[in-house]
C-alpha positions as CSV (number, residue, x, y, z in Angstrom):
1,M,1.6,-47.9,-12.0
2,S,2.1,-44.5,-10.3
3,E,1.2,-41.4,-12.3
4,Q,4.1,-39.6,-13.7
5,V,4.5,-35.8,-13.6
6,P,6.9,-33.4,-15.4
7,P,9.4,-31.4,-13.3
8,S,6.9,-28.6,-13.0
9,P,3.2,-29.3,-13.9
10,G,1.7,-26.6,-16.1
11,P,2.8,-25.1,-19.4
12,V,6.1,-25.9,-21.1
13,R,8.6,-23.3,-19.9
14,S,11.9,-22.1,-21.3
15,V,15.0,-22.9,-19.1
16,P,15.1,-19.4,-17.6
17,E,11.3,-19.6,-16.9
18,E,11.7,-23.0,-15.3
19,R,14.6,-21.8,-13.2
20,R,12.6,-18.9,-12.0
21,H,9.6,-21.1,-11.2
22,R,11.7,-23.6,-9.2
23,K,13.4,-20.8,-7.2
24,Q,10.0,-19.2,-6.5
25,R,8.6,-22.5,-5.2
26,L,11.8,-23.1,-3.2
27,A,11.6,-19.7,-1.5
28,A,7.9,-20.3,-0.7
29,A,8.8,-23.8,0.6
30,F,11.1,-22.2,3.2
31,R,8.4,-19.9,4.3
32,I,6.0,-22.8,4.7
33,F,8.6,-24.7,6.8
34,G,9.2,-21.6,8.9
35,R,5.5,-21.0,9.4
36,L,4.9,-24.6,10.4
37,G,7.7,-24.4,12.9
38,F,10.1,-26.8,11.1
39,D,13.1,-24.4,11.6
40,E,15.7,-25.2,14.3
41,G,18.6,-22.6,14.4
42,V,20.7,-23.1,11.3
43,A,19.6,-26.7,10.7
44,G,17.5,-27.8,7.8
45,H,17.6,-27.4,4.1
46,I,15.5,-27.8,0.9
47,T,17.1,-28.0,-2.5
48,A,16.0,-27.7,-6.1
49,R,18.0,-29.1,-9.0
50,D,18.9,-26.4,-11.6
51,P,17.0,-27.1,-14.9
52,E,20.1,-26.3,-17.1
53,H,23.0,-27.6,-15.0
54,A,21.8,-31.0,-13.6
55,D,24.8,-31.2,-11.3
56,H,23.9,-27.9,-9.6
57,F,21.3,-27.2,-7.1
58,W,19.7,-24.2,-5.4
59,V,19.6,-24.1,-1.6
60,N,19.0,-21.8,1.4
61,P,21.8,-19.5,2.5
62,F,23.4,-20.8,5.7
63,G,22.3,-18.8,8.7
64,M,19.3,-17.1,7.2
65,S,15.9,-17.8,8.9
66,F,13.4,-19.9,6.9
67,K,10.9,-17.1,7.7
68,Q,12.9,-14.5,5.8
69,I,14.2,-16.3,2.7
70,R,13.3,-14.7,-0.7
71,V,14.1,-15.8,-4.2
72,R,16.9,-13.3,-4.4
73,D,18.6,-15.0,-1.3
74,L,18.9,-18.5,-2.8
75,V,22.3,-19.9,-3.4
76,L,23.4,-22.0,-6.4
77,V,26.0,-24.8,-5.6
78,D,27.8,-27.1,-8.0
79,Q,28.7,-30.8,-7.4
80,A,32.0,-29.8,-5.9
81,G,30.4,-27.5,-3.3
82,T,31.4,-24.3,-4.9
83,V,28.9,-21.4,-4.6
84,V,28.3,-20.5,-8.2
85,E,25.7,-17.8,-7.5
86,G,24.8,-16.1,-4.3
87,A,26.5,-14.1,-1.6
88,W,26.0,-16.4,1.4
89,P,27.8,-19.6,2.5
90,V,26.2,-23.0,2.3
91,N,25.5,-25.4,5.2
92,R,28.1,-28.1,5.1
93,A,25.6,-30.8,6.0
94,A,23.2,-29.5,3.3
95,F,25.9,-30.0,0.7
96,A,27.0,-33.4,2.1
97,I,23.5,-34.8,2.1
98,H,21.8,-33.2,-0.9
99,S,24.7,-33.5,-3.3
100,Q,24.7,-37.2,-2.8
101,V,20.9,-37.6,-3.0
102,H,20.8,-35.6,-6.3
103,L,23.8,-37.6,-7.6
104,A,22.2,-40.9,-6.8
105,R,18.7,-39.9,-7.9
106,P,18.6,-38.3,-11.4
107,D,14.8,-38.4,-11.1
108,V,14.8,-36.1,-8.0
109,I,14.3,-32.4,-8.6
110,A,13.9,-31.4,-4.9
111,A,14.9,-32.8,-1.5
112,A,13.8,-31.6,1.9
113,H,15.2,-32.2,5.4
114,A,14.5,-30.4,8.6
115,H,14.7,-31.0,12.4
116,S,10.9,-30.9,12.9
117,V,9.8,-31.9,16.4
118,H,7.7,-35.0,15.7
119,G,10.1,-36.2,13.0
120,K,13.0,-36.1,15.5
121,A,11.0,-37.8,18.2
122,F,9.9,-40.6,15.8
123,A,13.4,-41.0,14.4
124,A,14.6,-41.9,17.9
125,L,12.6,-45.1,17.6
126,H,14.9,-46.4,14.8
127,R,12.0,-47.8,12.7
128,R,9.8,-47.0,9.8
129,L,6.3,-45.5,9.9
130,R,3.4,-48.0,10.2
131,P,0.2,-47.6,8.1
132,L,-1.9,-46.5,11.0
133,T,-3.7,-43.8,9.1
134,Q,-4.7,-43.0,5.5
135,D,-2.0,-40.4,5.2
136,A,0.6,-42.7,6.6
137,C,-0.2,-45.1,3.8
138,I,1.5,-42.7,1.4
139,F,4.8,-44.0,2.8
140,F,3.9,-47.7,3.0
141,E,6.7,-49.7,1.4
142,D,8.0,-46.4,0.1
143,H,10.4,-45.0,2.6
144,G,13.8,-45.9,3.9
145,L,15.5,-46.0,7.3
146,Y,19.0,-44.7,8.0
147,E,20.2,-46.1,11.3
148,D,23.9,-45.3,11.3
149,Y,23.8,-41.8,13.0
150,G,27.4,-40.8,13.6
151,G,27.1,-37.1,14.3
152,V,26.6,-34.1,12.1
153,A,26.7,-35.2,8.4
154,Y,29.6,-33.1,7.2
155,D,31.3,-35.8,5.1
156,L,30.3,-36.9,1.7
157,E,30.4,-40.5,2.9
158,D,27.6,-39.6,5.3
159,G,25.6,-38.2,2.4
160,K,26.3,-41.4,0.4
161,R,25.0,-43.6,3.1
162,I,21.9,-41.5,3.6
163,A,21.3,-41.6,-0.2
164,E,21.7,-45.4,-0.1
165,A,19.2,-45.7,2.7
166,L,16.7,-43.6,0.8
167,G,17.1,-45.8,-2.3
168,Y,14.4,-45.1,-4.8
169,A,11.8,-44.2,-2.2
170,K,10.1,-40.9,-1.6
171,A,11.3,-40.5,1.9
172,A,13.6,-41.8,4.7
173,V,13.6,-41.7,8.5
174,L,17.1,-40.6,9.6
175,A,17.5,-42.2,13.1
176,N,18.2,-39.8,15.9
177,H,18.1,-37.0,13.3
178,G,14.8,-36.3,11.5
179,L,13.1,-36.8,8.2
180,L,14.1,-36.6,4.5
181,T,11.7,-36.4,1.6
182,V,12.3,-36.1,-2.2
183,G,10.1,-35.3,-5.2
184,A,9.9,-34.6,-8.9
185,T,8.9,-31.1,-8.0
186,V,9.6,-28.8,-5.0
187,D,5.9,-28.9,-4.2
188,E,5.8,-32.7,-4.0
189,A,8.9,-32.9,-1.8
190,V,7.4,-30.3,0.5
191,F,4.0,-32.0,0.8
192,W,5.6,-35.3,1.6
193,F,7.6,-33.7,4.4
194,V,4.6,-32.0,5.9
195,T,2.4,-35.1,5.8
196,M,5.2,-37.3,7.0
197,E,5.9,-35.1,10.0
198,R,2.2,-35.2,10.8
199,S,2.1,-39.0,10.3
200,C,4.9,-39.3,12.8
201,Q,2.9,-37.1,15.2
202,A,-0.2,-39.2,14.7
203,E,1.7,-42.5,15.3
204,L,3.4,-41.1,18.5
205,L,-0.1,-40.0,19.8
206,A,-1.6,-43.4,18.9
207,M,1.2,-45.2,20.7
208,A,0.7,-43.0,23.8
209,G,-3.0,-43.9,23.8
210,G,-2.7,-47.6,23.6
211,N,-2.0,-50.3,21.0
212,P,-2.7,-48.9,17.6
213,R,-4.0,-51.3,14.9
214,P,-2.4,-50.9,11.4
215,I,-4.3,-50.9,8.2
216,P,-3.9,-54.3,6.4
217,D,-1.0,-54.4,3.9
218,G,-3.2,-54.8,0.8
219,I,-5.4,-51.8,1.6
220,A,-2.4,-49.7,2.6
221,R,-0.7,-50.5,-0.7
222,D,-3.8,-49.6,-2.6
223,V,-4.1,-46.3,-0.8
224,R,-0.5,-45.4,-1.6
225,L,-1.1,-46.0,-5.2
226,K,-4.1,-43.7,-5.1
227,I,-2.7,-40.8,-3.1
228,G,1.1,-41.4,-3.0
229,S,2.0,-40.6,-6.6
230,P,4.1,-37.6,-7.7
231,L,1.1,-35.9,-9.2
232,S,-0.9,-36.5,-6.0
233,G,1.9,-35.0,-4.0
234,W,2.0,-31.9,-6.2
235,R,-1.7,-31.4,-6.1
236,S,-1.9,-31.8,-2.4
237,A,0.8,-29.1,-2.0
238,Q,-1.1,-26.4,-3.9
239,P,-3.2,-25.2,-1.0
240,L,0.0,-24.8,1.1
241,F,1.7,-22.8,-1.6
242,D,-1.3,-20.7,-2.4
243,W,-1.7,-19.8,1.3
244,I,1.9,-18.9,1.9
245,V,2.3,-16.8,-1.2
246,A,-0.9,-14.9,-0.4
247,E,0.2,-14.4,3.2
248,Q,3.9,-13.6,2.5
249,P,4.2,-12.4,-1.1
250,G,7.6,-10.9,-0.3
251,C,9.1,-14.4,-0.6
252,L,8.9,-14.0,-4.4
253,D,11.2,-10.9,-4.4
254,D,13.8,-11.4,-7.0
255,A,16.0,-8.4,-7.9
256,S,17.5,-10.2,-10.9
257,A,14.0,-10.6,-12.5
258,A,13.6,-6.8,-12.9
């Protein structure tokens, strides 16, 4: 059985403290994505469920660079798509996809989607990752495939179909589109995205070099159980978050916290 982890590992927090924590991790997550080159114009979004209002989520403001987002810039959206807090509009595709993922998956605190280069390239193959490396085993039998690309996902029906393809997995390949990952923490969802992007890159490189041999199913499954749990994802994310906060402490700027 996989290890279970609370929404935010660490001391028990009050609702305002937990909200601030999730927003800080979310702002840092965008800086990580920006620093790693996962931004693509106005595309891409990461969300964090509000700890008090479970049908609300925090998301990046539409049109702001991942590289500039601070805590104070984050936008709170309700299940109807109304901006409850924040001065910026919300990406229509972000609402269509994330609202349905959060609705279908009460266990999900955070979801991440971006148009990263290797994720897009792999998604054009219309298939799941193979367990070619130890890191790729994290997703063995634990990621979905959405094959029905029909254009920009502006409609809730598109979001519902993506949520259905995700199922109860930690990630999904969105054909001709990119990658989607989810987690019980912002940290977990972000690490799954980073390592899934790199696993796509590794598989593409291996295919270019010849005929890669996958890890046997039993071994791949055992590896996933060891390093693919929510707690493992959270732990693996800590170096990324420590690095970005040290390098770009301004991401934690929150005028409302004064």
